[in-house]
N, C-alpha and C positions, 0 to 999 in steps of 0.2 A: 504493500500500500504506500508506504513512505520511504522504503529502504533506498531505492535508486536516487530519489531526490535528496535524501539526507547525505548519501555518499558523495554525490556531485557537489553539494554545498560545502561539505567538509574539505573536498579536494580544492575547490575554488578558494576557500579561506586559507588553507595552507599555502597555496600558490601566491596569494596576495601577501601573506606574511613574509614569505621568502623574497618576494620582490622588494618590499620595504627594508628587509634586512640587508640587501645589497645596495639599494638606491639611497637609503638614508646616509650611510657613511660617505658614499660617493658625492652626494649633494653637499655634505659638510666640507669636504675638500674643495669642491668647486666654489662654494660660498667664500671660503678663505681666500681663494685666488681673486674672486670678484671684489673683495673688500680691500685688496692691496692698495688701490689709489687713495684710500681714506686713512691709511695707517699713520701718515705724517701729520694729518690734521686733527686727530683725536687720539685718545689713549685706547689701549687694547681693552680696557674694562668696559668702555662704551660700546665696543663692537660685540661684546658677548651676548647682548640681547638678541641679535639676529640668530645666533646659534641656539639660544634657549628656545626661541620660537620654533625653529626647525626641529629640535628634539621633541618638543611637545606635540607638534603636528605629526611627526613620524610615529611617536608612541600612540597617538590617537588612532591611527589607521593600521599600524603594523604590529602593535603590541610591545611587550616588555623587552624582548631580546633585540628588536629593531631599535627601540629607543636607547637601550644600553650601548649598542654598537655605534649609534649616531652620536651619543654623548662622548664616547671615547674619541671618535674621529674628530668631533668638533673641538675638543680640548687640544688635540694634537695639531689640528689645522690652525687654530688660533695661535698656538705657540710657534709653529713653523713659519707661517706667512705674516703674522701681524704683531709679533712680539720680538723686541730687540734681544739679541742679534738675530736678524732675519735669516730665514732659510736654514736654521739649525733648531735643535730641540733644547738648546741651553736657554736659561732665563737668568738675567743679571739684576733686574729691578724688582724690588719687593712688591711694588704695585702690580707688576705684571704677574708675579707669582700668585698674588691674591686673586687676580682675575682668572688665572688658569684653574686654580683650585675651586673657586666659586662656580665656574662653568661646569667643572666636573661634578661638583656636588649637586647643582641644579639638574644636571642630566640624570644623575642617579635617582633623585626625587621624582623626576618626570617618568622614569622607567618604572619606579615603584607604583605610581598612580596608574600607569598603563597596564601593569600586571593585574592590579585589583580590578580595573575596568574589564580586562579580558576575562577574569574569573566570573564576574557578574554576567557578562554576555554569554559565557559558556553555560552558566546555570539557567539563564533564560532560554537559551536554545534547547537545552535538555528538557525543560518544562514544556516548551512548545511541542517538541517531538512526542513527549508522553501524552499530551492532550490530544494530538493528532492520532496517536495510536489508539487511545481509548475511544475516540470518535469513530474510527474505522471499525473497531471491535463491536461497538454498539450497532453500527450499520449492519454488520454480519449477523447480529443476534436477532434481527427482525425475522418473524416467522416466514419460512420458505423451505422448499425441498432442498435436497443435496446438502445435508448437514455436514457430511464428511468433507466436502469440498470447501464449505464455508469455514469449518474449523481449521483446515489446513492453511487457508489464507490468513486466519488469525494467528496461527503459530508462526508462520513465516514473517509476518509483520513484527511479532514479538522478538523473534531472533534478530531482525534487522535493527530494531530500535533499542532493545534492552541488552544488557551484557550477558547474552545467552549464546551458546554454541548450537544447541538443538533443543527441541521441545516435542513432547509426545502426549497425546490424550489417550488413555486406556479406559476400557469399561471395567466394572467391578471385578470381573474374572481375570483381568490382566491382558486382554486382547487389545491390540492397537486399533484405535478408532480413527485417528488422524495424526499426522506427523509434519514437522516443519520441512523435513527432507528425508529421502530414502535411507540415508546412513543413520539417521536417528533411531530407526527401528531395530538396528543391529547393536545398539549400545546395551551394556549390562544394566539391569534394573538398579536404580539407586537404592542404597541401604538406608539413607537418612530420610525420615518422615517428619513432616511438619503438620501438626494438627491445630496450631494457633497462628497468630499473625507472624509473618516472617521475621526472624530475629535479626539483630544487627551483626552480620557476619564480620569477621575481622577485616576483610578487604573486598572479597568478591563472593559470588555464589559458588558453591562447591563444584569443581570440575568433575568430580565423581558422580554428581547428580543429586537431586533431592526430589522427594515425592510430596506433592501437595494434594491432599484429599479434596475431591469435588463432591459436595453434598448440598442438599436443599431441604430445609425443614427436617433435618435429621436423617434424611433418606440418602444413603450412599449412591453416587452416580458414576463414580470412576476416579481416575487419578490424572493429575497433570504432572508429568515427569519433565524436569528441566535440568540442563547441564550448563554450568557457567563457562565463559570463554576466557576468564582471567582478568577481564576489565573490572574496574572498581564498580561496586554496586552500592550506590548511595541509598539513603532512606527513601527518596522519591522513586527510584527504580524498584525497590522492594515493594513499596506501596502500590505502584502501578501493576506489578506482577500479581499482587494479591487481588487487586480489583479485576484484572483480566480473568483470574481463576474463578471469581464469583460469576462473571458474565458467562464463562464457559459452562459452569454448572447450570445456569438458567437455560442455555442453549440445549444442553443434554436433557433437561427435564421435559422439553417439548412444549413448554408454556411460553416461550419467547420472553418478552419483558413485561408481560401483562401480570 
């Protein structure tokens, strides 16, 4: 449902970050060269503002590492092109040393803010993906024939969005009802069973698998077997998986969402 779109979006984001990781430092060096005509008319400390603006802009679009690389390149560019003695990395004046260190510090602060912003955006992206997943699952839960096919689509979507390698729905006798992929049916049955809300695993869902009982009004309907893929499973991912299990139980009950 959303797997291909999410994968393409992630690839585009990584490509953009790599672009700024290279373009930021290169622009800092070019900026130092462009400011050379001004170095005799003002002090180096007055020219640091241009580099600070550049670092903040790169951090806004490219993230923490791009901002950090741009900060380092900016400090070196200021020192090499705009600080006496020119075209060397030596610094003789105390005022120029202060400007150099101040620029480096401002760059680190900008990188820190960019990092925090990147984490917030990543959390928002994950929340949006989980909401889209639940929306798609609820669409599949509408009463209609071909339950096995609809469940398979649900399991594939869960595998694409959540930190899962595979997922299988089994009936109470243990027979496979639907699977995210053909290889999932060949996996060994998980030994761990969860009868309550998913706990806070140390880092990720067990790669050996875990069984989630599917029941409605105390009536057992089957099992949702899932295997982790090693990615971190946050509280939101665990809650989303728990909600999906409830919807699957409704689908198996034959009553839809009524």
